[in-house]
N, C-alpha and C positions, 0 to 999 in steps of 0.2 A: 031643677033648679039650677043656676048658672052662678060659676064663683065669680066673686067681686074681684076686679082687676083696676087698680088705680089707673085710671088714665093721662097723669103726667101734665094735666092741663087745671090750673086754677089750685097748683098744690101750695103756694107761696101762703095761701090763708091758714094753712094746717100747721106751718114751722112754730115752735116756742124758741125763747131763748133761756137757756140754765146759766147759772154759775155756780162754778165750783173754786171753793178754797184747797190750794195745793200746800197748803202749811202745812208740813210734817209728813206728807204722804210718799211713801215709793214711787217712784218714776214710772215702774210697769204697772203697778194698781193703778195709778192715776190716767197712764194712756190708754189703757183697755176700756177705763169707764167711759172715757172722752171719746173714744172712737168708738163704742157701741152708740152713745147719743149723736154722732156724727152721721152716721150710716142709717139710724132710724130703725136698730134692731127692736128698740123697746116698743114700737107701736106696733097694732094688729094688722095695719096695712102694709108691712116691710115687703118688698121687693128688691131681690139683688140686683136688678138693672138698673133701677131707677133711684135716682136722689131725693128720698125722704124725709131725711135726718133733720136734724135741730141745730140752731144756731148754739155756740159754747163759749162761755167766756172763762179764762182760768187764769183766775190773780194770786198772788203770792208765789210766784214762779221760782222767786229766789230763795224759797223758803223749802224746796222739795229734797228728799233724802235720797241719797246715792248708797245702796248697801254694798257691803263687802268693800274691794279693792278697784269699784269702778269709776271713783275719783281720781284713781293714777293709771288705772289700765284701760278706760276706756277712751277713743279715739276718736274725733271727728273729722273728717275730711271734706274740703271741697277744693275744687279747681279753677283757677284765675282765668283760664282761656288762653293763655300765653304756654309755649313750649317750656317745659318744667314747672308749670305755676301750680302745683300740688298744695296745700296747704294742710297741715296738721294741727289740731287744737287737742290738749288735754282737757277732758270731762271737767277738772277742778279749775281750770284757767277759764274754760265757756261759761260756767256756774258763776263765777267772780264777775265777768263781764257780760257778757249777754243770755242770761239765764232761759229767755225766752225761746231762744234756738233749741234748748233740749228738751223742753216740751214738746214743740214743734216736731222736732226728729223722729221723738217717740213717739207721738200720734200717727205721723204721715207714715211710718214706716207699718202700722198696722192696719192701715185703708188698701184698699185697690189700688193697683199700680197701673191704672188707666187715666181718660179723660174724667171718668165717672169719680175717682179717686182724688183729682186735682178741685174739682167742684165740691167734693166734701171738704178736703181740706181749708178749702178758702171761707168756709162758715165758723173757722175756731180763729179764735181771738186772744192772745197769751199777752197778760201784764207780768212785768217784775214783782209789782207793789201792790198795794189793796185799793187802788184809787182804777178805775176803769171809766170811759165816755161812753158807756151804751146805757145810762138809767134811763134813756127815753124809750128803751123797749121794754122795760120791767122785768127784768132778767128774774126767774123763778132760784131761788137758792136750794140746792139738792137736799133733801135731808138725808143726814145719814143713818137712822133708823129705818126709812123707806128704802134705802139702797145698801143689802148685805156688804157688796164690796169695799162702800167707804166706811162703814162701821167696824171692819175686820181692819181696815188699812190704819183707821185712829186708835184703835187698842194696842198694836203693834209698834208705837212709840219706844 
C-alpha cells in the first residue's frame, strides 16, 4: 500500500478560516498557536514543504499581554532604505500605535524563512479591534476547551 501524498493541486478547497481572540493572551502563546494553524500542522495531511495551512484572523490585537519588561526592553527595527535609515521603536509605543505589527512580527518569526513562509504569512489577517471584514468566509471561532494552549493562556490572566 502506498503512502498518501498531497499533490498540491485542488488544495484551496481544504482551507478553513479560523478566528482567534487575542484579548488577554501572552504574545508568545498566541503566536505559536497561530503559526501552527498557518503551517497546517493540525491536519493529518501536513507536509513540511507544501502550504496546506488555513487562514487565520486575529482580533483584539491591541489587548495582547507583554509579560515582564518586554514593553520597555523589546525593540522593533526597520530600515527605510536610505543611508542611516535604521528606525527603532519600543514595544510599548508600537502597542499603542500599531498593535497589528507586534502580532505579525511574532507569528512571522515562527514561520519558515523561505518563499513558503511568505505564502503562509499572507494568510494571516490581524486587526486591532474586534471588527473584521471577513464575515463572508464564515470563520470558525477556536474553542478554548478544544485547544489546550488557549485554555492555559486564558487561565494565566
